[in-house]
C-alpha positions, -999 to +999 in steps of 0.1 A: +000+000+000+028+026+007+044+018-026+010+019-044+001+053-030+036+066-035+034+056-072-001+072-074+016+105-065+043+100-091+018+090-118-003+121-110+027+143-118+032+125-151-005+128-160-005+165-151+026+171-173+009+154-202-022+176-198-001+207-196+017+197-228-017+193-245-025+229-235-052+222-209-060+251-187-055+251-149-093+249-145-096+219-168-068+201-149-085+208-116-118+195-128-102+163-142-083+158-109-114+162-088-134+139-111-107+112-109-105+116-071-143+112-068-141+082-092-115+064-071-132+073-039-165+059-052-149+027-065-133+022-031-166+028-014-184+005-038-158-022-033-164-021+004-201-023+000-200-052-026-173-072-011-175-066+026-213-060+027-229-035+050-209-044+082-176-030+068-188-003+044-168+023+062-136+004+065-117+029+044-094+012+019-065+021-003-088+033-031-106+058-009-072+070+003-060+075-033-092+093-041-086+118-013-050+118-024-060+132-058-079+160-041-047+168-020-025+165-051-047+189-070-040+215-043-003+205-039+005+209-076+002+247-071+025+248-040+062+250-037+080+218-028+090+232+006+054+238+016+044+202+006+073+188+026+064+209+056+028+197+054+041+161+053+063+167+084+033+182+102+011+153+093+038+129+105+041+149+138+003+152+144-005+115+137+006+101+171-013+127+189-045+120+169-041+082+175-036+087+212-065+111+214-088+087+195-077+057+215-064+039+184-059+005+201-096+003+212-106+002+175-084-028+167-097-059+182-086-094+172-063-080+146-088-060+125-105-026+126-138-029+144-156+005+149-191+012+158-212+023+129-219+058+141-207+091+126-179+099+151-163+064+146-167+066+108-150+100+108-122+088+132-117+058+110-113+080+080-089+104+097-069+084+122-079+049+132-090+029+101-070+007+077-057+035+056-065+068+075-057+102+061-033+107+090-005+095+082-012+078+048-017+110+028+021+115+031+028+088+006+011+103-025+024+137-016+060+124-013+056+105-046+045+137-062+075+156-048+100+129-059+085+130-094+092+168-095+129+160-093+129+129-114+108+141-143+119+177-148 
């Protein structure tokens, strides 16, 4: 999963470069990025519903993370590398605090994520306690994007 999301960030940069070479406007690129993000998020959500059935609908998976990653990458593409790296460091620093505050271990029973299906637990699972929570997993696509800035100049 870390390699997959890292490569998603790298491929996003290559895709953006190809759109810019085709003369697409910033607005068109943003729309396409958001559309792809919603598509991946929706596919991940549909996968949870169809495979895991209603009990594990909100066990956020790698596809939902990559979908959110596309939203983040759409914002990051306009930022200097130093700002993206600072954001990654902040996410890395905040994650242990979020997990401690959310009582991370209480959601992991018998080796798997087992939240209650209420709004606070769904949101906490998405942000900090689930299989692929935003904190810290959002770092991987962002770092992939930053690395691609240097590899594919």
